[in-house]
KOLDO-954103 format. One line per field, with one value per residue (C-alpha): residue number from 1; chain; y, x, z. Coordinates in steps of 0.1 Angstrom, whole numbers. Each point is the difference from the previous one (the first is absolute). Example, Ala and Ser with C-alpha at 12.3 -4.5 7.8 and 13.67 -1.06 7.14 Angstrom:
BEGIN
i: (1, 2)
ch: (A, A)
py: (-45, 34)
px: (123, 14)
pz: (78, -7)
***
This chain:
BEGIN
i: (1, 2, 3, 4, 5, 6, 7, 8, 9, 10, 11, 12, 13, 14, 15, 16, 17, 18, 19, 20, 21, 22, 23, 24, 25, 26, 27, 28, 29, 30, 31, 32, 33, 34, 35, 36, 37, 38, 39, 40, 41, 42, 43, 44, 45, 46, 47, 48, 49, 50, 51, 52, 53, 54, 55, 56, 57, 58, 59, 60, 61, 62, 63, 64, 65, 66, 67, 68, 69, 70, 71, 72, 73, 74, 75, 76, 77, 78, 79, 80, 81, 82, 83, 84, 85, 86, 87, 88, 89, 90, 91, 92, 93, 94, 95, 96, 97, 98, 99, 100, 101, 102, 103, 104, 105, 106, 107, 108, 109, 110, 111, 112, 113, 114, 115, 116, 117, 118, 119, 120, 121, 122, 123, 124, 125, 126, 127, 128, 129, 130, 131, 132, 133, 134, 135, 136, 137, 138, 139, 140, 141, 142, 143, 144, 145, 146, 147, 148, 149, 150, 151, 152, 153, 154, 155, 156, 157, 158, 159, 160, 161, 162, 163, 164, 165, 166, 167, 168, 169, 170, 171, 172, 173, 174, 175, 176, 177, 178, 179, 180, 181, 182, 183, 184, 185, 186, 187, 188, 189, 190, 191, 192, 193, 194, 195, 196, 197, 198, 199, 200, 201, 202, 203, 204, 205, 206, 207, 208, 209, 210, 211, 212, 213, 214, 215, 216, 217, 218, 219, 220, 221, 222, 223, 224, 225, 226, 227, 228, 229, 230, 231, 232, 233, 234, 235, 236, 237, 238, 239, 240, 241, 242, 243, 244, 245, 246, 247, 248, 249, 250, 251, 252, 253, 254, 255, 256, 257, 258, 259, 260, 261, 262, 263, 264, 265, 266, 267, 268, 269, 270, 271, 272, 273, 274, 275, 276, 277, 278, 279, 280, 281, 282, 283, 284, 285, 286, 287, 288, 289, 290, 291, 292, 293, 294, 295, 296, 297, 298, 299, 300, 301, 302, 303, 304, 305, 306, 307, 308, 309, 310, 311, 312, 313, 314, 315, 316, 317, 318, 319, 320, 321, 322, 323, 324, 325, 326, 327, 328, 329, 330, 331, 332, 333, 334, 335, 336, 337, 338, 339, 340, 341, 342, 343, 344, 345, 346, 347, 348, 349, 350, 351, 352, 353, 354, 355, 356, 357, 358, 359, 360, 361, 362, 363, 364, 365, 366, 367, 368, 369, 370, 371, 372, 373, 374, 375, 376, 377, 378, 379, 380, 381, 382, 383, 384, 385, 386, 387, 388, 389, 390, 391, 392, 393, 394, 395, 396, 397, 398, 399, 400, 401, 402, 403, 404, 405, 406, 407, 408, 409, 410, 411, 412, 413, 414, 415, 416, 417, 418, 419, 420, 421, 422, 423, 424, 425, 426, 427, 428, 429, 430, 431, 432, 433, 434, 435, 436, 437, 438, 439, 440, 441, 442, 443, 444, 445, 446, 447, 448, 449, 450, 451, 452, 453, 454, 455, 456, 457, 458, 459, 460, 461, 462, 463, 464, 465, 466, 467, 468, 469, 470, 471, 472, 473, 474, 475, 476, 477, 478, 479, 480, 481, 482, 483, 484, 485, 486, 487, 488, 489, 490, 491, 492, 493, 494, 495, 496, 497, 498, 499, 500, 501, 502, 503, 504, 505, 506, 507, 508, 509, 510, 511, 512, 513, 514, 515, 516, 517, 518, 519, 520, 521, 522, 523, 524, 525, 526, 527, 528, 529, 530, 531, 532, 533, 534, 535, 536, 537, 538, 539, 540, 541, 542, 543, 544, 545, 546, 547, 548, 549, 550, 551, 552, 553, 554, 555, 556, 557, 558, 559, 560, 561, 562, 563, 564, 565, 566, 567, 568, 569, 570, 571, 572, 573, 574, 575, 576, 577, 578, 579, 580, 581, 582, 583, 584, 585, 586, 587)
ch: (A, A, A, A, A, A, A, A, A, A, A, A, A, A, A, A, A, A, A, A, A, A, A, A, A, A, A, A, A, A, A, A, A, A, A, A, A, A, A, A, A, A, A, A, A, A, A, A, A, A, A, A, A, A, A, A, A, A, A, A, A, A, A, A, A, A, A, A, A, A, A, A, A, A, A, A, A, A, A, A, A, A, A, A, A, A, A, A, A, A, A, A, A, A, A, A, A, A, A, A, A, A, A, A, A, A, A, A, A, A, A, A, A, A, A, A, A, A, A, A, A, A, A, A, A, A, A, A, A, A, A, A, A, A, A, A, A, A, A, A, A, A, A, A, A, A, A, A, A, A, A, A, A, A, A, A, A, A, A, A, A, A, A, A, A, A, A, A, A, A, A, A, A, A, A, A, A, A, A, A, A, A, A, A, A, A, A, A, A, A, A, A, A, A, A, A, A, A, A, A, A, A, A, A, A, A, A, A, A, A, A, A, A, A, A, A, A, A, A, A, A, A, A, A, A, A, A, A, A, A, A, A, A, A, A, A, A, A, A, A, A, A, A, A, A, A, A, A, A, A, A, A, A, A, A, A, A, A, A, A, A, A, A, A, A, A, A, A, A, A, A, A, A, A, A, A, A, A, A, A, A, A, A, A, A, A, A, A, A, A, A, A, A, A, A, A, A, A, A, A, A, A, A, A, A, A, A, A, A, A, A, A, A, A, A, A, A, A, A, A, A, A, A, A, A, A, A, A, A, A, A, A, A, A, A, A, A, A, A, A, A, A, A, A, A, A, A, A, A, A, A, A, A, A, A, A, A, A, A, A, A, A, A, A, A, A, A, A, A, A, A, A, A, A, A, A, A, A, A, A, A, A, A, A, A, A, A, A, A, A, A, A, A, A, A, A, A, A, A, A, A, A, A, A, A, A, A, A, A, A, A, A, A, A, A, A, A, A, A, A, A, A, A, A, A, A, A, A, A, A, A, A, A, A, A, A, A, A, A, A, A, A, A, A, A, A, A, A, A, A, A, A, A, A, A, A, A, A, A, A, A, A, A, A, A, A, A, A, A, A, A, A, A, A, A, A, A, A, A, A, A, A, A, A, A, A, A, A, A, A, A, A, A, A, A, A, A, A, A, A, A, A, A, A, A, A, A, A, A, A, A, A, A, A, A, A, A, A, A, A, A, A, A, A, A, A, A, A, A, A, A, A, A, A, A, A, A, A, A, A, A, A, A, A, A, A, A, A, A, A, A, A, A, A, A, A, A, A, A, A, A, A, A, A, A, A, A, A, A, A, A, A, A, A, A, A, A, A, A, A, A, A, A, A, A, A, A)
py: (0, 35, 20, 28, 33, 35, 11, 32, 20, 4, 32, 18, -21, 1, -32, -11, -26, -26, -36, -14, -22, 28, 28, 28, 36, 19, 35, 28, -3, -37, 7, 26, -25, -27, 25, 11, -36, -6, 32, -10, -35, 12, 25, -27, -24, 25, 21, 3, -32, 13, 3, -36, -23, -34, -26, -34, -22, 24, -13, -36, 6, 21, -27, -27, 21, 5, -37, -18, 5, 2, -37, -10, 27, -13, -35, 4, 7, 14, 0, 38, 3, 21, 8, -18, 26, 30, -18, -7, 37, 10, -25, 12, 35, -12, -20, 32, 20, 20, 8, -7, 30, 3, 10, -28, -25, 15, 8, -34, 1, 36, -8, -29, 22, 28, -26, -13, 36, 7, -34, -10, 30, -4, -37, 10, 27, -23, -31, 17, 38, 34, 4, -33, 9, 34, -16, -28, 26, 18, -32, -13, 35, 2, -36, -1, -36, 8, 33, -16, -29, 22, 16, -28, -17, -35, -22, 7, 28, -19, -32, 19, 16, -33, -20, 23, 3, -38, -1, 27, -19, -32, 17, 15, -34, -17, 25, 4, -27, 4, -12, 34, 4, -35, 6, 33, -18, -26, 27, 22, -30, -12, 35, 5, -33, 8, 32, -17, -35, 12, 13, -35, -3, 32, -9, -35, 11, 7, -37, -7, 27, -12, -35, 12, 18, -33, -18, 27, -2, -39, -5, -24, 16, 17, -10, 36, 0, -32, 14, 32, -18, -23, 30, 18, -30, -6, 37, 0, -33, 14, 30, -19, -34, 11, 12, -29, -10, 32, 8, -31, 3, 37, -5, -27, 23, 30, -19, 3, -10, 25, 25, 27, 18, 19, 32, -5, -8, 32, 20, -15, 7, 37, 1, -13, 25, 28, 13, -1, -1, -33, 18, 16, -35, -13, 27, -9, -37, 10, 19, -31, -23, 25, 5, -38, -4, 27, -17, -34, 13, 22, -15, -37, -19, 31, 3, -37, 6, 30, -19, -32, 19, 15, -32, -22, 21, 1, -37, -9, 21, -14, -35, 7, 18, 15, 8, 32, 1, 7, 35, 24, 16, -33, -16, 32, 1, -35, 11, 33, -18, -3, 35, 16, -28, 8, 37, -8, -8, 31, 21, -16, 10, 36, 4, -20, 22, 2, 2, 32, 18, -4, 6, 38, -5, -30, 19, 19, -31, -20, 28, 1, -37, 3, 30, -22, -27, 25, 15, -35, -10, 8, 27, 30, -9, 27, -23, -24, 28, 10, -33, -16, -34, 2, -36, -14, -20, 29, 19, -28, -15, 31, -20, 2, 31, 7, -1, 33, 10, -2, 30, -1, -27, 4, 26, 27, 2, 4, 27, 18, -7, 13, 35, -3, 12, -16, -29, -37, -25, -29, -29, -24, -30, -9, -34, -12, -33, 7, 34, 24, 18, 0, 20, 23, 7, 8, 24, 17, 10, 21, 15, 2, -2, -24, -31, -17, -35, -7, -37, -19, -16, 25, -13, 18, -17, 20, 37, 6, 36, -9, -24, 4, -18, 8, 10, 37, 11, -15, 17, 34, -4, -8, 22, -5, 26, -16, -33, -19, -31, -25, -24, -16, 0, -35, 11, 32, -21, -22, 30, 8, -36, -12, -35, -11, -16, -27, 9, -2, 25, 23, 1, 3, 32, 14, -6, 15, 31, 6, -4, 23, 27, -2, 3, 31, 16, -5, 15, 28, 7, -6, -3, 30, -20, -32, -20, -37, -7, 18, 23, 27, 18, 31, -10, 35, 12, -27, 9, 36, -8, -22, 27, 26, 5, -14, 25, 6, -21, 16, 14, 19, 38, 17, 7, -23, -36, -20, 6, -24, -19, 9, -4, -36, 9, 25, -2, 21, -18, -4, -38, -6, -19, 17, -17, -28, 1, -30, 10, -31, -12, -27, -33)
px: (0, 13, 7, -22, 7, -11, -31, -5, -32, -4, -21, 29, 31, 9, 12, -24, 23, -26, 7, -14, -25, -15, -23, 22, -10, -22, 9, -25, 7, -8, -32, -10, 7, -21, -28, 2, -3, -30, -17, 8, -12, -32, -7, 3, -22, -27, 1, -34, -11, -34, -8, 10, -28, -2, -2, 11, 19, -7, -35, 10, -1, -32, -19, 12, -12, -34, -4, 10, -1, 33, -1, 1, 25, 26, 2, -9, 26, -16, 12, -4, 29, -17, 22, -16, 10, -12, -33, -5, 5, -25, -25, 2, -7, -30, -14, 1, -19, 30, 1, 34, 19, 32, 19, -13, 11, 35, 7, 16, 21, 11, 9, 22, 17, 7, 12, 26, 10, 8, 13, 23, 24, -1, 10, 28, 12, 0, 14, 25, 7, -16, 11, -16, -31, -3, 6, -26, -25, 2, 0, -32, -16, 7, -5, -29, -9, -3, -18, -26, -8, -2, -30, -18, -26, 15, 21, 35, 11, -10, 16, 32, 2, -5, 22, 30, -5, 1, 33, 15, -13, 16, 33, 0, -8, 27, 25, -10, -25, -29, -35, -16, 18, -10, -36, 0, 12, -27, -27, 11, 3, -35, -15, 18, -13, -35, 0, 14, 10, 26, 23, 8, 33, 12, -8, 14, 32, 19, 0, 20, 26, 2, 6, 28, 15, -1, 18, 26, 7, -2, -15, -27, -34, -12, -33, -12, 0, -21, -24, -5, -7, -25, -17, -2, -15, -25, -11, -5, -18, -24, -6, -6, -13, -36, -5, 18, -32, 2, 37, 14, -23, 8, 38, -4, -21, 23, 31, 10, 29, 29, 2, 24, 16, 33, -18, -25, 28, 18, -31, -8, 35, -4, -34, 15, 29, -26, 11, -13, 35, 18, 33, -10, -11, 34, 16, -24, 10, 37, -8, -19, 30, 25, -21, -5, 38, 3, -26, 16, 35, -9, -32, 4, -32, -22, 10, -9, -35, -6, 11, -18, -33, 2, 12, -24, -31, 10, 7, -32, -22, 16, -5, -36, -5, -34, -27, 8, 37, 6, -13, 27, -21, -14, 35, 14, -26, 8, 36, -7, -1, 38, 6, 10, 25, 14, 3, 22, 32, -6, -3, 33, 17, -12, 2, 31, 32, 18, 38, 15, 6, -37, -14, -6, -20, -19, -31, -3, 5, -25, -25, 6, -6, -33, -10, 8, -23, -27, 6, -1, -31, -37, -6, 9, -27, -27, -27, 6, -1, -35, -15, -29, 13, 36, -4, -8, 25, 2, 21, 12, 18, 22, 27, -19, -14, -37, -22, -11, -34, -2, -14, -37, -21, -10, 27, -22, -25, 29, 16, -33, -3, 35, -13, -32, -7, 16, -14, 4, -7, -24, 8, -28, 1, 27, 2, 20, 9, -1, 15, 10, 26, 26, -23, -12, 35, 12, -30, 9, 34, -20, -28, 20, -29, -8, -20, -30, -9, -37, -11, -33, 2, -8, 8, -10, 30, 24, 5, 27, 7, 13, -27, -37, -28, -21, -34, -6, -6, 33, 19, -15, 6, 37, 30, 5, -9, 7, -18, 16, -19, 19, -21, 32, 22, 15, 11, 15, 19, 14, 13, 24, 12, -27, -13, -33, -27, -23, -24, -30, 16, 9, -36, -14, 20, -11, -36, 1, 19, -24, -30, 15, 7, -36, -13, 22, -11, -36, 5, 25, -2, 26, 36, 24, 23, -6, 19, 3, 21, -15, -28, 7, -24, 9, -16, 4, -23, -25, 1, -6, -29, -16, 3, -18, -37, -22, -16, -37, -24, -19, 7, 33, -1, -5, 32, 21, 9, -3, 28, 29, 12, 35, 25, 7, 35, 16, 34, 10, 29, -3, 8, -29, -29, -34, -24, -18, 22, 23, 36, 10, 35, 19, -1)
pz: (0, -9, 32, 10, -18, 5, -18, -20, -3, -37, 4, 17, -7, 37, 17, 27, 17, 4, -10, -32, 18, 19, -11, 11, 9, -24, -10, -6, -38, 1, 20, -26, -28, 16, 5, -36, -11, 21, -13, -36, 5, 17, -28, -27, 19, 7, -32, -17, 19, 7, -37, -8, -13, 17, -28, -13, 25, 28, 0, 8, 38, -3, -20, 24, 30, -16, -8, 32, 38, 19, 9, -37, -10, 24, -14, -37, -27, -31, -35, -1, 24, 27, 30, 30, 26, -21, -8, 37, 8, -28, 12, 36, -11, -21, 29, 22, -26, -11, -37, -17, -13, -20, 31, 21, -26, -4, 37, 9, -32, 7, 36, -12, -26, 26, 25, -25, -9, 37, 13, -29, 5, 38, -4, -24, 24, 31, -19, -23, 2, -5, -36, -11, 20, -18, -34, 6, 12, -33, -21, 18, -4, -37, -10, -25, 8, 37, -6, -23, 22, 31, -17, -18, 22, -2, 22, -14, 24, 32, -13, -9, 34, 19, -24, 3, 38, 1, -18, 23, 31, -13, -7, 35, 15, -20, 12, 37, 8, 24, 3, -6, -34, -10, 10, -20, -31, 2, 6, -28, -24, 8, -4, -33, -15, 14, -20, -32, -7, -26, 28, 12, -19, 16, 36, -4, -17, 32, 8, -31, 8, 36, -13, -21, 30, 19, -27, -2, 37, -1, 35, 9, -9, 32, 15, -1, -38, -2, 27, -19, -32, 18, 16, -33, -18, 28, 0, -38, 1, 26, -23, -32, 10, 8, -36, -18, -19, -19, 3, -18, -31, -1, 1, -28, -22, 4, -13, -37, -21, 4, -29, 7, -30, 3, -8, 28, 24, -9, 4, 34, 11, -11, 18, 32, -3, -3, -34, -35, -17, -3, 2, 33, 12, -8, 22, 28, -4, 4, 32, 13, -6, 14, 31, 3, 0, 27, 22, -4, 7, 30, 15, -6, -5, -2, -37, -4, 15, -23, -31, 11, 5, -36, -16, 19, -9, -37, -1, 19, -23, -31, 13, 8, -33, 10, -25, -19, 8, -37, 8, 12, 27, 13, 3, 16, 27, 11, 3, 18, 33, -1, -13, 34, 4, -34, 9, 31, -21, -22, 32, 12, -32, 3, 38, 11, 4, -33, -4, 15, -32, -10, 34, -3, -32, 13, 12, -33, -21, 20, -3, -38, -2, 18, -22, -30, 12, 5, -35, -16, 18, -5, 26, -21, -25, 3, -14, 29, 25, -10, -11, 17, -13, 14, 12, -34, -20, -24, 27, 22, -30, -4, -17, -33, -18, 3, -30, -15, -14, -37, -19, -4, 16, 36, 5, -15, 29, 25, -20, 1, 37, 7, -12, 20, 35, 30, 19, 6, -28, 5, -23, -8, -3, 26, 17, 30, -17, -38, 7, -28, 19, -29, -23, 27, 13, -35, -5, 33, -14, -25, 21, 33, 24, 28, -11, 17, -12, -5, 1, -2, 34, 28, 35, 32, 18, -22, 7, -26, -8, -35, -10, -7, -18, -30, 13, -9, 35, 12, -28, 7, 38, -6, -4, -37, -26, -34, -7, -29, -12, -22, -21, -14, 31, -6, -35, 15, 26, -28, -18, 29, 5, 25, 3, -17, 22, -13, -28, 23, 24, -29, -13, 35, 6, -34, 7, 34, -12, -29, 23, 26, -27, -12, 36, 7, -33, 9, 34, -6, -37, -27, 11, -1, -23, -19, -26, -9, 30, 29, 12, 26, 24, 20, 33, 14, -28, 8, 37, -7, -23, 26, 26, -23, 6, -27, -24, 6, -21, -28, -34, -4, 1, -34, -18, 21, 8, 31, 24, -5, 30, -9, -28, -11, -11, 24, -17, -30, -15, -38, 3, 24, -16, 4, 23, -17, -30, -7, -7, -20, 6, -20, 18)
***
């Protein structure tokens, strides 16, 4: 083992005199750097979160909570991959008559994301040194994968938190022993697997590293190692065995033949690195291996546990080959559990004291490296910053360019709308399962207003701010101004690379949209804009018209017309189609 050496604070370049294995004192500059990382990470995790529409996989836990009582949620594994703990929380709220909101769904995930943001640098500071703690704080704060899944109402953030805590507890137990550390490892491992089964390779990887350490030392295997393995196996069996009737068929149905192309592997690596450029990803990989060498050389088996966690999760997921792993985002989210462990070597490369001749420039070079990660990532994209669909694959897969609207087609209505008055846009039809987020997110880059989704299934147990249903009274009572009805929404989704639902679903959406447009025309008059792709009503105009007193009955006064309830087209742009007139666009 390398003897203890003095530690430098990379924010000031001053030597702190603490040994490598201790946290060392924290200077005011280090404290400010940690505070800055927490503020930056908090801002990214909360930015425009209140405007995000809950859709797609985020509804898995909600639908499970609606369909089953708590007793059946606890021991039933569904093909839809609902998170059991999140479903239980939702069901408990429903049973107490509390309507679900976007914030109540996301609160457990947000808490997990903030806990990792705060605890990871504290662990690095106490276990390694101040410089590595500061570097890790900024890496966790700016990591796109950790930011996105700290906002999305799914199980990835809690499973990541507990999975990495399990690895840290095991490493501490392996180094120092103690019943409390062993119990902490077992508890964290069980919690992680309870939130997501896919984290199992991560939480079990320390046993492989500890086994290699035993072989390297060549002693007889200590009894404590076998006891911890037995306790872990018993705890996981107690968690999983009650639901084995649904668990085993689910695991079998989720397995596919491994199909991983070099292109997808490179893109997943760039996604994990948090950059869109493959060259920038190569630089991050070099930092990872340099930091891994530093950890192994200076901190013994800590480097082995960090590398084992990353390699174990990758190998486990490739062995399982879950359904959809050919998609970059799906494969990446199975690997995000090990992302904090992968950031530790990078933080070691940036935060460990460099050679004396480079030491004065180290803070500036480390800051430049973090700024480069931010510049090559997704967070400087203005469309992402104002989108109501920031959690859709359109933005989460930041390693590929987004599709752009072609001239003509459905873009015409949104170019007209961009010049119209302010107000949120209600998109109809919208559906929680067959969602059309890709098209609506692309349109939002043109009109730049908040979006409310309108579906056909109103539910009193949902009090979502960004979702409404199609009855006229619900639309007028909501916060949206511009109602846009799409009779060919499936076709629009396909134009921007979306997926096509079954034919019966496609025609069902068309029939419902056409019927809704006819009903609104009968109630409110012709739309303010209409073409082959969409019809638009200004709901503020409708509200004003409904508030005006009716004209007295009887013949109109001589020389005049009956008083109009208000203009049907309050806008004066030359491109705006007159009320009731169809502005034909080329399909």
